[in-house]
MIKEDREN-48354 format. One line per 2 residues: their letters; for each residue x, y, z of C-alpha. Coordinates in Angstrom, 1 decimal. Layout:
residues N
A> X,Y,Z; ...;
***
This chain:
residues 766
MR> 68.0,6.7,97.7; 71.1,7.2,95.5;
LL> 72.3,3.8,96.5; 69.0,2.2,95.5;
LI> 69.2,3.8,92.0; 72.8,2.6,91.5;
LF> 71.7,-1.0,92.5; 68.7,-0.8,90.1;
FL> 70.9,0.3,87.1; 73.5,-2.3,87.9;
TS> 70.8,-5.0,88.1; 69.2,-3.9,84.9;
FS> 72.6,-3.9,83.1; 73.3,-7.3,84.4;
LH> 70.0,-8.7,83.2; 70.4,-7.1,79.9;
SQ> 73.8,-8.5,79.4; 72.4,-12.0,80.0;
EA> 70.1,-11.5,77.0; 71.0,-13.1,73.6;
SL> 69.7,-12.5,70.1; 68.9,-15.0,67.4;
YG> 68.3,-13.9,63.8; 68.2,-15.4,60.3;
KI> 66.1,-16.0,57.1; 63.4,-18.5,56.4;
TS> 63.3,-19.9,52.8; 62.2,-22.8,50.7;
RN> 63.8,-23.7,47.4; 65.5,-20.3,47.1;
EV> 62.2,-18.5,47.8; 61.6,-16.5,51.0;
LP> 58.7,-17.4,53.3; 57.2,-14.2,54.6;
FA> 55.5,-14.1,58.0; 56.5,-17.7,59.0;
SV> 56.2,-18.4,62.8; 59.4,-18.7,64.8;
FV> 59.0,-19.8,68.4; 60.2,-21.9,71.4;
PG> 57.7,-24.8,71.9; 55.9,-24.8,75.2;
SE> 56.7,-21.1,75.9; 55.4,-17.7,75.0;
IG> 58.7,-16.8,73.3; 58.2,-16.3,69.6;
TD> 57.9,-13.9,66.6; 57.0,-13.8,62.9;
AD> 59.3,-13.3,60.0; 58.9,-10.1,58.0;
IN> 57.9,-9.8,54.3; 61.5,-10.7,53.2;
GN> 61.6,-13.9,55.4; 63.9,-12.3,58.0;
YE> 63.4,-12.7,61.7; 65.0,-11.7,65.0;
LK> 64.3,-13.2,68.4; 65.6,-11.9,71.7;
LP> 65.7,-14.4,74.6; 67.8,-15.1,77.7;
AG> 71.0,-17.1,77.3; 70.6,-20.8,77.5;
NY> 69.8,-24.0,75.5; 66.7,-23.9,73.3;
QI> 64.7,-25.8,70.7; 63.6,-23.3,67.9;
RV> 60.7,-24.3,65.7; 59.5,-22.8,62.5;
QF> 56.0,-23.3,61.0; 54.4,-22.1,57.8;
QG> 51.2,-23.1,56.1; 51.7,-25.7,53.4;
YR> 55.2,-26.6,54.6; 56.7,-29.1,57.0;
SI> 57.5,-27.7,60.4; 61.2,-27.8,61.3;
SK> 63.0,-27.7,64.7; 66.7,-27.0,65.5;
NI> 68.5,-27.0,68.9; 70.8,-24.1,69.7;
SL> 72.9,-22.9,72.6; 73.2,-19.1,73.3;
NP> 75.8,-17.4,75.5; 75.1,-14.2,77.4;
GE> 75.1,-11.2,75.0; 75.6,-13.4,72.0;
RK> 74.0,-12.6,68.6; 73.8,-15.7,66.5;
KL> 72.5,-16.4,63.0; 70.3,-19.4,62.3;
DF> 68.6,-19.9,58.9; 65.8,-22.3,58.2;
EL> 65.1,-24.1,54.9; 61.5,-25.5,54.9;
EL> 60.2,-28.3,52.6; 56.9,-28.3,51.0;
DP> 54.3,-30.5,52.7; 53.1,-32.6,49.7;
DS> 50.2,-34.2,51.4; 49.0,-30.9,52.9;
LN> 48.2,-32.5,56.2; 48.7,-29.2,58.0;
EI> 46.8,-27.0,55.5; 44.3,-24.7,57.1;
VV> 40.8,-25.1,55.7; 37.6,-23.2,56.5;
TG> 34.8,-24.7,54.4; 33.9,-27.7,56.6;
TR> 33.2,-25.6,59.7; 33.2,-22.0,58.6;
TP> 36.2,-21.5,60.9; 39.9,-22.1,60.3;
KR> 41.0,-25.7,61.1; 43.9,-27.9,60.2;
KT> 42.8,-30.7,57.8; 43.8,-33.4,60.2;
DS> 41.7,-31.7,62.9; 38.6,-31.1,60.8;
PV> 35.7,-33.4,61.7; 34.7,-33.5,58.0;
IV> 36.9,-34.3,55.1; 38.0,-31.2,53.2;
NL> 39.9,-31.8,49.9; 42.1,-29.2,48.4;
ID> 43.0,-28.1,44.9; 45.7,-25.4,44.9;
SE> 47.1,-23.3,42.2; 50.1,-25.6,41.8;
IL> 47.8,-28.6,41.0; 45.9,-26.4,38.5;
RQ> 49.2,-25.6,36.8; 50.4,-29.2,36.7;
VT> 47.2,-30.4,35.0; 47.2,-27.4,32.6;
AT> 43.7,-26.5,33.7; 42.2,-23.6,31.7;
DL> 39.3,-22.8,34.0; 37.4,-24.0,37.2;
SD> 35.7,-26.9,35.4; 39.1,-28.3,34.3;
GL> 40.5,-28.2,37.8; 37.5,-29.9,39.5;
RF> 38.0,-33.1,37.5; 41.0,-34.0,39.7;
QP> 39.2,-34.6,43.0; 37.7,-37.8,44.4;
GL> 33.9,-38.1,44.1; 33.7,-35.2,41.6;
RV> 32.9,-35.5,37.9; 32.5,-32.6,35.5;
ET> 30.3,-33.3,32.4; 29.4,-31.5,29.2;
DC> 25.7,-31.5,28.6; 25.0,-29.8,25.3;
QT> 26.5,-30.6,21.9; 25.7,-27.0,20.7;
CN> 26.6,-24.7,23.5; 28.7,-27.0,25.7;
YT> 27.4,-26.0,29.1; 29.0,-28.0,32.0;
QL> 27.8,-29.1,35.4; 29.5,-30.6,38.4;
RM> 28.3,-33.9,39.9; 29.3,-34.8,43.5;
NG> 28.8,-38.3,44.8; 26.5,-39.0,41.8;
LQ> 24.2,-36.0,42.3; 23.8,-33.5,39.5;
GG> 24.8,-29.8,39.6; 21.8,-28.4,41.4;
YS> 22.6,-30.5,44.4; 26.0,-28.9,45.0;
QI> 26.6,-25.4,46.4; 29.4,-23.4,44.7;
LI> 30.8,-20.6,46.8; 33.1,-17.8,45.8;
NG> 35.1,-16.8,48.9; 32.5,-18.6,51.1;
RP> 29.6,-16.7,49.5; 26.8,-18.5,47.5;
IF> 26.8,-16.0,44.6; 26.8,-18.7,41.9;
SP> 23.2,-18.1,40.7; 21.2,-20.7,38.7;
LT> 22.1,-18.8,35.5; 25.8,-18.6,36.4;
GL> 25.7,-22.3,37.1; 25.1,-23.0,33.4;
YG> 28.4,-21.6,32.1; 30.2,-20.2,35.2;
LE> 32.4,-23.2,35.7; 34.2,-22.3,32.4;
QI> 34.0,-18.5,33.1; 36.3,-18.6,36.2;
PV> 39.9,-18.6,34.9; 42.5,-20.5,36.9;
NM> 44.7,-17.5,37.6; 41.8,-16.1,39.6;
IE> 42.0,-19.1,42.0; 44.2,-19.4,45.1;
RI> 42.7,-22.8,46.1; 39.5,-24.8,45.9;
EV> 38.1,-26.5,49.0; 35.7,-29.4,48.5;
VR> 33.4,-30.9,51.1; 31.4,-33.9,50.0;
GG> 28.1,-34.8,51.7; 25.2,-32.8,53.1;
VS> 26.2,-29.4,54.5; 22.9,-27.6,54.5;
AL> 23.4,-27.1,58.2; 26.0,-24.5,57.3;
YG> 25.1,-23.3,53.8; 21.4,-23.8,53.4;
SS> 19.6,-24.9,50.2; 21.3,-26.9,47.4;
AI> 24.2,-28.2,49.6; 22.8,-31.7,49.6;
GG> 25.6,-33.2,47.6; 28.4,-31.0,49.0;
TV> 30.1,-27.6,48.6; 32.9,-26.3,46.4;
NV> 34.5,-23.1,47.8; 36.6,-21.1,45.3;
IT> 39.0,-18.9,47.2; 40.5,-16.2,45.0;
KI> 44.1,-15.2,44.9; 45.5,-14.0,48.3;
PK> 48.0,-11.2,48.4; 51.2,-12.5,50.1;
QN> 54.2,-10.7,48.7; 55.2,-8.5,45.9;
DY> 55.3,-10.6,42.7; 54.0,-11.1,39.2;
NL> 53.1,-13.9,36.9; 52.4,-13.9,33.2;
SY> 51.7,-16.9,30.9; 50.6,-17.6,27.4;
TF> 49.3,-20.9,26.1; 48.6,-21.9,22.5;
EN> 46.5,-25.1,21.9; 45.7,-26.9,18.7;
ID> 42.5,-29.0,18.9; 42.6,-32.2,16.7;
GQ> 44.6,-30.4,14.1; 41.9,-28.1,13.0;
SS> 41.0,-25.5,15.7; 43.1,-23.3,17.9;
QD> 42.8,-21.8,21.3; 44.8,-18.9,22.8;
IL> 45.0,-18.2,26.6; 46.8,-15.2,28.2;
NG> 46.8,-14.9,32.0; 48.5,-12.3,34.1;
NA> 48.7,-11.6,37.9; 50.4,-8.9,39.9;
TV> 50.6,-8.6,43.7; 51.4,-5.5,45.7;
VS> 51.9,-5.6,49.5; 52.9,-2.7,51.7;
KD> 56.1,-3.0,53.8; 54.2,-3.2,57.0;
YR> 51.8,-5.8,55.5; 48.8,-3.7,56.5;
TG> 47.5,-3.5,52.9; 47.8,-5.7,49.8;
AN> 46.1,-6.5,46.5; 46.3,-9.1,43.9;
FF> 45.2,-8.2,40.4; 44.4,-10.7,37.7;
VS> 43.5,-10.5,34.0; 42.7,-13.3,31.6;
RR> 41.9,-13.5,27.9; 40.8,-16.7,26.1;
TR> 39.8,-17.3,22.5; 38.8,-20.6,20.9;
EM> 37.7,-21.4,17.4; 34.7,-23.7,16.7;
YD> 35.4,-27.4,16.3; 33.5,-29.9,14.1;
AN> 34.1,-33.5,15.0; 32.1,-35.3,12.3;
DD> 32.4,-33.0,9.2; 28.7,-32.1,9.1;
NF> 29.5,-28.3,9.4; 27.9,-28.2,12.9;
SE> 30.2,-27.6,15.9; 30.8,-29.9,18.8;
LP> 32.9,-27.2,20.5; 31.5,-23.7,20.3;
EL> 33.5,-20.6,19.6; 34.6,-18.8,22.8;
KD> 35.8,-15.3,23.6; 36.4,-14.7,27.3;
NS> 37.8,-11.6,29.0; 38.2,-11.4,32.8;
FG> 39.8,-9.1,35.3; 39.5,-8.4,39.0;
VN> 41.2,-7.7,42.3; 41.4,-9.3,45.7;
AF> 42.6,-6.9,48.4; 42.9,-6.6,52.1;
YL> 43.4,-3.8,54.7; 44.2,-4.0,58.4;
PT> 42.7,-1.0,60.1; 44.1,-2.3,63.5;
ED> 46.1,-5.2,64.7; 42.9,-7.0,65.6;
SK> 40.8,-6.3,62.5; 40.8,-7.1,58.8;
LN> 38.9,-5.9,55.7; 38.8,-8.1,52.6;
LS> 37.5,-7.0,49.2; 37.1,-9.1,46.1;
LS> 35.8,-7.8,42.7; 35.6,-9.7,39.4;
SL> 34.3,-8.8,36.0; 33.7,-11.7,33.6;
YE> 32.8,-11.4,29.9; 32.0,-14.3,27.6;
YR> 30.9,-14.7,24.0; 29.8,-18.2,23.1;
YG> 28.5,-19.4,19.7; 27.8,-23.0,18.6;
GE> 25.8,-24.7,15.9; 26.1,-24.4,12.1;
IT> 29.5,-23.1,11.1; 28.6,-20.1,8.9;
EG> 29.1,-16.4,8.5; 26.4,-13.9,9.4;
PA> 24.0,-13.4,12.3; 22.9,-16.4,14.4;
YL> 19.3,-16.4,13.2; 20.5,-17.2,9.6;
AA> 22.2,-20.4,10.8; 20.2,-23.6,10.3;
QS> 20.6,-24.3,14.0; 22.7,-22.4,16.6;
EK> 23.0,-21.0,20.1; 24.7,-17.7,20.8;
RT> 25.3,-16.2,24.3; 26.9,-13.0,25.5;
HN> 27.4,-12.8,29.2; 28.5,-9.8,31.3;
VF> 29.0,-10.9,34.9; 30.1,-8.7,37.8;
MG> 30.6,-10.3,41.2; 32.2,-9.3,44.5;
SL> 32.4,-9.7,48.2; 33.3,-7.6,51.2;
DY> 34.2,-9.1,54.6; 35.1,-7.3,57.9;
QV> 36.5,-9.3,60.8; 37.4,-8.0,64.2;
NF> 39.1,-10.1,66.9; 38.9,-9.3,70.6;
ND> 39.1,-10.9,74.1; 42.7,-12.0,73.4;
DQ> 41.6,-13.5,70.1; 39.2,-15.8,71.8;
SS> 36.3,-14.0,70.1; 35.7,-12.7,66.6;
LI> 32.9,-11.1,64.7; 32.6,-11.2,60.9;
LY> 30.3,-9.0,58.9; 30.0,-9.9,55.2;
YG> 28.3,-9.2,51.9; 28.5,-11.0,48.6;
GQ> 26.7,-10.3,45.3; 26.6,-10.8,41.5;
VT> 24.8,-9.3,38.6; 24.6,-11.1,35.3;
NR> 23.3,-9.7,32.0; 22.9,-12.1,29.1;
DH> 21.8,-11.7,25.5; 21.1,-15.0,23.9;
YT> 19.7,-16.8,20.8; 18.5,-20.4,20.6;
GI> 17.0,-21.3,17.2; 16.5,-23.8,14.4;
IP> 15.2,-22.8,11.0; 12.0,-24.7,10.0;
DD> 11.8,-26.6,6.8; 8.3,-25.3,5.8;
EE> 8.6,-22.2,3.8; 5.7,-20.4,5.5;
EK> 7.0,-21.2,8.9; 10.5,-20.1,7.8;
QE> 9.2,-16.6,6.9; 7.4,-16.4,10.3;
FY> 10.7,-17.4,12.0; 12.7,-14.7,10.2;
AD> 10.1,-12.1,11.1; 10.5,-12.9,14.8;
PP> 13.7,-14.8,15.5; 14.0,-16.3,19.0;
YG> 16.4,-13.8,20.6; 16.2,-13.6,24.4;
TS> 17.4,-11.6,27.4; 18.4,-12.6,30.9;
KV> 19.1,-10.7,34.0; 20.1,-12.3,37.3;
ET> 20.9,-10.6,40.6; 22.1,-12.3,43.8;
HQ> 22.8,-10.7,47.1; 23.9,-12.1,50.4;
GG> 24.5,-10.3,53.7; 25.2,-11.7,57.1;
AQ> 27.0,-11.8,60.4; 29.0,-14.6,62.1;
FN> 30.3,-14.7,65.7; 32.9,-17.2,66.9;
QS> 33.7,-17.8,70.6; 36.6,-20.0,71.7;
IK> 36.3,-21.5,75.2; 39.5,-23.1,76.5;
EF> 37.8,-25.1,79.2; 34.6,-26.7,78.2;
LG> 33.4,-30.0,79.9; 36.9,-31.3,80.2;
GR> 38.0,-30.1,76.8; 37.8,-27.0,74.7;
TV> 35.3,-25.7,72.1; 34.6,-23.1,69.5;
LT> 31.0,-21.9,69.3; 29.8,-20.4,66.0;
GG> 26.6,-18.7,65.3; 25.2,-16.3,62.8;
AE> 22.4,-15.2,60.4; 22.3,-14.4,56.8;
FV> 19.9,-13.3,54.1; 20.1,-14.4,50.4;
YD> 18.2,-12.8,47.6; 18.2,-14.2,44.1;
DV> 16.2,-12.8,41.2; 16.1,-14.7,37.9;
FD> 14.6,-13.3,34.7; 15.0,-15.2,31.4;
EI> 12.7,-14.6,28.4; 12.4,-15.6,24.8;
QA> 9.2,-14.0,23.5; 9.2,-15.9,20.2;
YD> 8.8,-19.2,22.2; 6.5,-17.8,24.8;
YL> 9.2,-18.8,27.3; 9.6,-16.9,30.5;
ID> 11.2,-17.6,33.9; 10.6,-14.7,36.3;
QT> 11.5,-15.9,39.8; 12.5,-14.2,43.0;
TR> 13.7,-16.2,45.9; 14.4,-15.0,49.4;
NL> 15.9,-17.1,52.2; 16.6,-16.0,55.8;
GA> 18.8,-18.5,57.6; 20.3,-18.7,61.1;
FF> 22.9,-21.3,62.1; 24.7,-22.5,65.2;
QN> 27.6,-24.9,65.7; 29.6,-26.4,68.5;
DW> 33.0,-27.6,67.5; 34.1,-29.5,70.7;
DI> 37.5,-31.0,71.2; 36.6,-33.5,73.9;
TS> 40.3,-34.6,74.1; 43.3,-34.0,71.9;
NL> 42.2,-37.1,69.9; 38.4,-36.8,69.9;
NF> 36.2,-34.1,68.4; 32.5,-33.9,68.3;
LS> 30.8,-31.4,66.0; 27.1,-30.6,66.3;
GF> 25.1,-27.9,64.7; 21.9,-26.9,62.9;
RL> 20.5,-24.3,60.6; 17.0,-22.9,60.4;
DK> 15.9,-21.5,57.0; 12.7,-19.7,55.9;
HN> 12.5,-19.8,52.1; 9.8,-17.8,50.4;
LV> 8.9,-20.8,48.1; 8.5,-23.1,51.1;
DH> 5.5,-22.8,53.4; 7.3,-23.7,56.6;
AI> 10.7,-23.1,58.2; 13.2,-25.9,57.5;
FS> 15.4,-27.3,60.3; 18.7,-28.9,59.1;
PR> 20.8,-30.6,61.9; 24.3,-31.9,61.5;
LS> 26.5,-34.2,63.6; 30.1,-35.3,63.0;
LL> 32.6,-37.3,65.1; 36.4,-37.4,64.6;
YK> 38.8,-39.8,66.4; 42.5,-39.5,65.8;
LK> 44.6,-42.6,66.4; 48.2,-41.5,67.0;
ET> 49.4,-39.1,64.3; 48.7,-41.3,61.3;
TQ> 45.0,-42.2,61.3; 41.7,-40.4,61.6;
FR> 38.2,-42.0,61.8; 35.2,-39.9,60.9;
LG> 31.4,-40.4,61.1; 28.9,-37.8,59.8;
WG> 25.2,-37.2,59.4; 23.3,-34.3,58.1;
TG> 20.0,-33.3,56.5; 19.5,-30.9,53.6;
FR> 16.9,-29.5,51.2; 16.4,-28.0,47.8;
AP> 13.7,-25.4,47.3; 11.1,-25.8,44.5;
QA> 12.9,-23.3,42.3; 14.5,-23.2,38.9;
FD> 18.1,-24.5,38.9; 20.8,-24.2,36.3;
TD> 19.7,-27.1,34.0; 16.1,-25.8,34.1;
LH> 17.3,-22.7,32.3; 18.9,-24.5,29.4;
IA> 16.9,-24.9,26.1; 18.0,-28.0,24.2;
FA> 17.5,-29.1,20.6; 15.9,-32.4,19.7;
GG> 14.1,-33.8,16.6; 14.0,-30.4,14.8;
GI> 12.5,-28.5,17.7; 13.5,-27.1,21.1;
SR> 13.1,-28.7,24.6; 12.0,-26.7,27.6;
IS> 11.5,-27.4,31.3; 8.8,-25.9,33.5;
LA> 8.0,-26.4,37.2; 4.9,-28.2,38.4;
ED> 2.4,-26.0,40.3; 2.4,-28.3,43.3;
LI> 6.1,-28.7,43.5; 7.4,-28.9,47.1;
EE> 10.9,-28.9,48.5; 13.2,-32.0,48.3;
RS> 14.7,-33.3,51.5; 17.7,-35.4,52.2;
NS> 19.4,-37.5,54.9; 23.1,-38.0,54.3;
FT> 25.5,-40.4,56.1; 29.3,-40.7,55.7;
AS> 32.0,-42.8,57.3; 35.7,-42.7,56.5;
IN> 39.2,-43.7,57.5; 42.2,-41.5,56.7;
YD> 45.8,-42.8,57.0; 49.1,-41.0,56.3;
KA> 52.5,-42.3,57.1; 55.6,-40.2,56.7;
TE> 59.3,-41.3,56.8; 62.4,-39.3,55.9;
KF> 62.1,-40.1,52.2; 58.6,-41.4,51.6;
IW> 55.1,-40.3,52.4; 52.0,-42.3,51.5;
GY> 48.4,-42.5,52.6; 44.8,-43.2,51.7;
TL> 41.3,-42.2,52.5; 38.4,-44.6,52.2;
EA> 34.9,-43.0,52.5; 31.5,-44.6,52.3;
FY> 28.5,-42.3,51.6; 24.7,-42.8,51.6;
TK> 22.1,-40.2,50.8; 18.4,-40.7,50.9;
LN> 16.3,-38.2,49.0; 12.6,-37.7,49.8;
DA> 10.2,-36.1,47.3; 13.1,-36.3,44.8;
FY> 12.8,-34.0,41.7; 12.6,-35.6,38.3;
LH> 11.6,-34.5,34.8; 8.3,-35.8,33.4;
PL> 7.8,-35.7,29.6; 4.7,-33.7,28.6;
GE> 4.9,-34.4,24.9; 5.3,-31.9,22.1;
DD> 3.9,-28.4,21.4; 4.4,-26.1,18.4;
FG> 8.0,-25.5,19.4; 9.2,-29.0,20.5;
ER> 9.5,-31.2,23.5; 8.3,-30.1,27.0;
FE> 9.2,-31.4,30.4; 7.8,-30.7,33.8;
KR> 9.8,-30.9,37.0; 7.8,-33.0,39.5;
NG> 8.3,-34.6,42.9; 8.8,-38.4,42.9;
TG> 8.6,-40.7,45.8; 12.3,-40.7,46.6;
AT> 15.8,-41.8,45.6; 18.9,-43.3,47.0;
VK> 22.6,-42.5,46.2; 25.2,-44.7,47.8;
GF> 28.8,-45.8,47.2; 32.5,-45.7,48.2;
TL> 35.3,-43.4,47.3; 39.0,-44.4,47.6;
ET> 41.7,-41.8,47.5; 45.4,-42.6,47.5;
RA> 48.6,-40.5,47.6; 52.3,-41.0,47.7;
NF> 55.4,-38.9,47.6; 59.0,-40.2,47.2;
DY> 61.6,-37.6,48.3; 59.8,-34.9,46.3;
LF> 60.9,-36.8,43.2; 57.7,-38.6,42.4;
EL> 54.2,-37.6,43.6; 51.1,-39.6,43.0;
EA> 47.4,-38.8,43.7; 44.5,-40.9,42.6;
GF> 40.8,-41.2,43.4; 38.2,-43.8,42.4;
TL> 34.4,-43.9,43.1; 32.0,-46.8,42.9;
QS> 28.4,-45.9,43.4; 24.7,-46.5,42.7;
SK> 22.0,-43.8,42.0; 18.4,-44.9,41.7;
FD> 14.9,-43.6,42.2; 12.7,-45.6,44.5;
DP> 10.1,-45.9,41.8; 10.7,-45.9,38.0;
VE> 10.3,-42.6,36.2; 9.4,-41.9,32.6;
NI> 12.2,-40.1,30.6; 10.7,-40.2,27.0;
EG> 7.0,-40.6,26.3; 6.4,-44.1,25.1;
LE> 9.7,-45.6,26.5; 9.8,-47.8,29.6;
AR> 10.2,-46.0,32.9; 13.5,-46.6,34.7;
RE> 14.9,-46.3,38.2; 18.5,-45.5,37.2;
FL> 19.7,-41.9,37.2; 20.6,-40.9,33.7;
RT> 24.1,-39.6,32.8; 25.4,-41.0,36.0;
PN> 28.2,-43.6,35.7; 28.6,-46.2,38.5;
SY> 32.4,-45.8,38.4; 34.7,-42.9,37.7;
GY> 38.0,-41.6,38.9; 41.3,-39.7,38.2;
AT> 45.0,-40.0,38.8; 48.0,-37.6,38.6;
LS> 51.7,-38.4,38.6; 54.4,-35.8,38.9;
FT> 58.1,-36.2,38.3; 60.4,-33.5,39.4;
PG> 64.1,-34.5,39.3; 65.4,-31.0,40.0;
QR> 64.3,-27.4,40.3; 64.2,-26.9,36.5;
FS> 62.5,-29.9,34.8; 59.0,-31.2,35.6;
AT> 56.7,-33.7,34.1; 53.1,-34.4,35.0;
AN> 50.8,-37.1,33.6; 47.1,-37.3,34.5;
LV> 44.2,-39.6,33.8; 40.5,-39.1,34.0;
YT> 38.3,-42.2,33.8; 34.5,-42.2,33.1;
GK> 32.6,-45.5,33.3; 29.6,-46.6,31.4;
MD> 26.3,-44.8,32.0; 22.6,-44.8,30.8;
IV> 21.7,-41.9,28.5; 18.4,-41.2,26.6;
HF> 18.3,-40.3,22.9; 15.7,-38.4,21.0;
AG> 15.7,-39.4,17.3; 15.6,-36.7,14.6;
EG> 15.3,-36.9,10.8; 18.7,-37.0,9.1;
TG> 20.7,-37.3,12.3; 21.7,-40.9,11.8;
QD> 19.3,-42.2,14.5; 15.9,-43.6,13.6;
ID> 14.1,-44.3,17.0; 13.9,-42.8,20.5;
EY> 15.9,-45.1,22.8; 18.0,-45.6,25.8;
DI> 21.8,-46.1,25.2; 24.6,-47.3,27.3;
TP> 27.7,-45.3,26.7; 31.2,-46.8,26.4;
SF> 33.8,-46.1,29.2; 36.5,-43.5,28.6;
AE> 40.1,-43.1,29.8; 41.5,-39.7,29.0;
LS> 45.3,-39.5,29.4; 47.3,-36.2,29.3;
LR> 50.9,-35.1,29.7; 52.7,-31.8,30.5;
LG> 56.4,-31.2,30.4; 58.1,-28.0,31.6;
YE> 61.6,-26.5,32.0; 62.6,-23.4,34.0;
WE> 65.4,-20.9,33.8; 66.4,-18.4,36.4;
IE> 66.9,-14.9,35.2; 68.8,-13.2,38.1;
KL> 68.8,-9.7,36.6; 65.0,-9.7,36.4;
GS> 64.5,-11.6,39.7; 62.3,-14.0,37.7;
NL> 61.9,-17.5,36.5; 61.1,-18.3,32.9;
EI> 59.3,-21.6,32.1; 58.6,-23.1,28.7;
FG> 56.1,-25.9,28.8; 54.1,-28.1,26.4;
GM> 52.3,-31.4,26.1; 49.2,-33.2,24.9;
KN> 45.7,-33.5,26.3; 43.6,-36.6,25.7;
IT> 46.5,-38.5,24.1; 44.4,-41.6,23.4;
NA> 41.7,-39.3,21.7; 39.0,-40.8,23.9;
YQ> 36.1,-38.9,22.5; 32.5,-39.6,21.5;
SD> 32.3,-41.0,18.0; 28.5,-41.1,17.4;
FD> 27.4,-37.5,17.6; 24.1,-36.7,15.8;
LG> 24.4,-35.1,12.4; 22.8,-31.9,11.1;
KN> 20.4,-29.4,12.5; 17.8,-31.9,13.8;
RD> 20.3,-33.4,16.3; 19.6,-34.1,19.9;
SN> 21.9,-31.7,21.5; 21.7,-33.5,24.9;
YI> 23.1,-36.6,23.3; 26.7,-35.9,24.4;
YG> 28.9,-37.8,26.8; 32.5,-38.6,27.6;
PA> 35.5,-36.2,27.6; 34.8,-32.5,26.8;
SP> 37.2,-32.3,23.9; 39.4,-34.5,21.6;
RS> 43.1,-34.8,21.4; 45.0,-31.5,21.5;
VF> 48.6,-30.3,21.6; 49.7,-27.2,23.6;
IG> 52.8,-25.2,24.1; 53.3,-22.2,26.4;
LR> 55.5,-19.7,28.1; 55.4,-18.5,31.7;
IG> 57.4,-15.8,33.5; 57.1,-14.8,37.1;
SF> 58.9,-13.7,40.3; 61.2,-16.0,42.2;
***
C-alpha cells in the first residue's frame, strides 16, 4: 500500500511538472479588452481575460496555436511552443473590425447571431458612428442607414417620423432593448427625446417582421439598445452649436460606468441636458425650429445571481419642453399661432435569463413599460373680435396620458443534431397593453383608446449545413380591435458562398391594427384653422406581404477591406390606410382614416463600404423605390386624386467618410441626399400661396464635416478631445416656407435645420 502511494505521488508530480503556463494582456490601441476569449482552436482548452484584460492559461507542454476573439474586433492567432514547467508571456493586440462582420446581433431572430450567419440583414449603428456624425439624438443617427429616411413633418412643432423602405412611421416598430414601449404618442417626438449617450447601438431590420414583433412591424424594426456596462469608465462632453448665425444650442452629456471586480454586477448611468433657441428662417417672426429644453437621465444595470443566470434592468426619465410658433413673450395662448408641449416620460424594462442543460437551453422572462404625461397647447387666434374673446375665455389647452406595458416569456432550445444539421428552436408568448388618452376640450377633440394584444410566436433557426440556413416561424396575435386572430408566417433562406458572399431570400406577412398611430395624434395648422384626423367606424386591419432578396459581399486583405450589399424589396399592402378629406368644420380641416383597395412599395437599396488600413473608412447607401396606391386617393377636397404616396421621394441616400491618420486626429464628412417628392399644400390668406395645390419639392444634398483632436492625460487616466465642424455646409434648406399665422404647418420638407457651426469638448477614460 505504501509503495502504491509513493508511485501515485511520483506520477502526479511528473504530470504536474509537464504542465506549462501562458499569460499576458489583451489590448487594442492602448485600451484593455476585458473578458476577451483565449483558446486553442479545436479543443476545450480556453479561458476569458479578466476585467483588466489579463489572462492565464494552463496547458500541457507542446506546440499550440492560440486564438483570441472579442466582439467588434478581428480575431488573431499566434503559434507558440511551451516547454515542461515553463511560464511564458504572450500579449495580443487586436484591431477593430471596421465592417463589423462578426458583430453579434439579436433583432433579426430574437437570439444572438453573428451578422454573417443571420438569415436576415441586420444593420448596425454604434456609439462610434453616432459620435462621428455628431448626432444629437436618435433621429440624427437613423439618417445614416440604408433604406431609412428621417423627415420633419411640422413647421411649428417639428415632430419627426422614420420612413423605412418608403413606408411612413406607423409601419415601423421601434423597440427599446427589444421591447415595443414606443407608444403612438411617444412616436411623435420620441425620436428626438432619446439622447445619443443613452445608446450603445441601434439594430435595424428592414422588411416585414410581424412574425416576431406583431403589429406595426410591416416596414421593419429599429431596436435601440441602451449603454451596456463593460468596465469602469466615464465620459463627459459639451457641444455648443450656432444655427445660421442667429440661434444657439447647448448639449451636455455625461456617462459613468461601475463594474464589480468579479463582473457579477455593473451599471451605466447617463445624464443629458439640451437647450435650443427658436429659429426663424424667413423673418416673419414665426419659428421654423421650436424652442427646446430637454433633461434626461437613467441607468442600465445587470446582476448575475449565478453563473448561469442574469438580471438586466433599464430605467430612463425623459423631460422635454417644446414651443414653436410666433416668437413672443407671455403664455402660449397670447401668441397669434403656436404649439407648446411639456412631456414627462418614464420608461423601463426588466429581463431575467437563466441558462441550463449545458447552455443548450435558456428561459427569458421580461417586462417593459412606459408612462407619458403631456400638457399641450395648439392654437391660432381668430381675426374676428367676438371669436377672439371666446377663444381667450377657453383657450385650447389639452392633456395627454399614455401607458404601455409588455410582459412575456421566451424559451430557446439548441439542438446540435437536427436532420443532418443543427437548429435553435425559439418560442414564447407576450401581452402588450397600450392606453392612449389625448384631449383638447375647446376643440371637442378626444382620443381615448385602449389596445390589448396577446401574441404567441415560434421559430426554427435551422443550420442545414455550415453554409446553408433556413429560418421559418410564425406568430399568432389576438388584438382587441380586430375580430379574429391574425396569423403571420415568415420564411428566410441564407446561403454562404465561401467566406465572402451571402445570398438571402425572405418572405413575411404583417398587419397594422385599426388604431390611432403617431401622426393621427398630431394637430396641424392650415388656412387659419387646425387639422385633425379621426378613424372611420368600419376601419379594419391592414395586411401585408413582403418579399426581399439580397447579395452581400465582403473581401478583406491585409490593408484593404471592401464590400457591398444589394437588396431588392417588394411589399404589397391590402386594405391600405389613407386619409380622406371630409372638408371644414368650425375649427378647420378634418380627415378620416379609411381603408383603400391596396398599395405597392418596391425598390432597390445598394450599400457600399470600404476601409483602407484604418486610415480611410467609407460607408454609403442609396435607395431607388416606388410607392403607389392601387387606386387614386383624394388628398385635398377638389384636387385630383393621385396614386403616389405623398412626402415619399423615389430616391434618397447617405454617405460617410472618415479619415484617421493617427490616434489623435480624426476627420469625418457625411452627406444626406433627399430626392424630389410630391407634397400637398393648403393655401392660407397672407401666407404667400393663393391656391390649394400639389407641389414637387426640389432635391437636397446636405453635407457636414467634423474635425477632432485628442490628447492623453496620463495623470487622470483620460483622453481629452476638442472637436468642431459645420453641419449642412451647403445650407440646403427649404426656401419657400409659408408666412404668418395662417401657414400650412405640414408644408415642410428637406433637411431639418439650416447651416450651423459647432464646437465641443469631450473627456473620458482611456
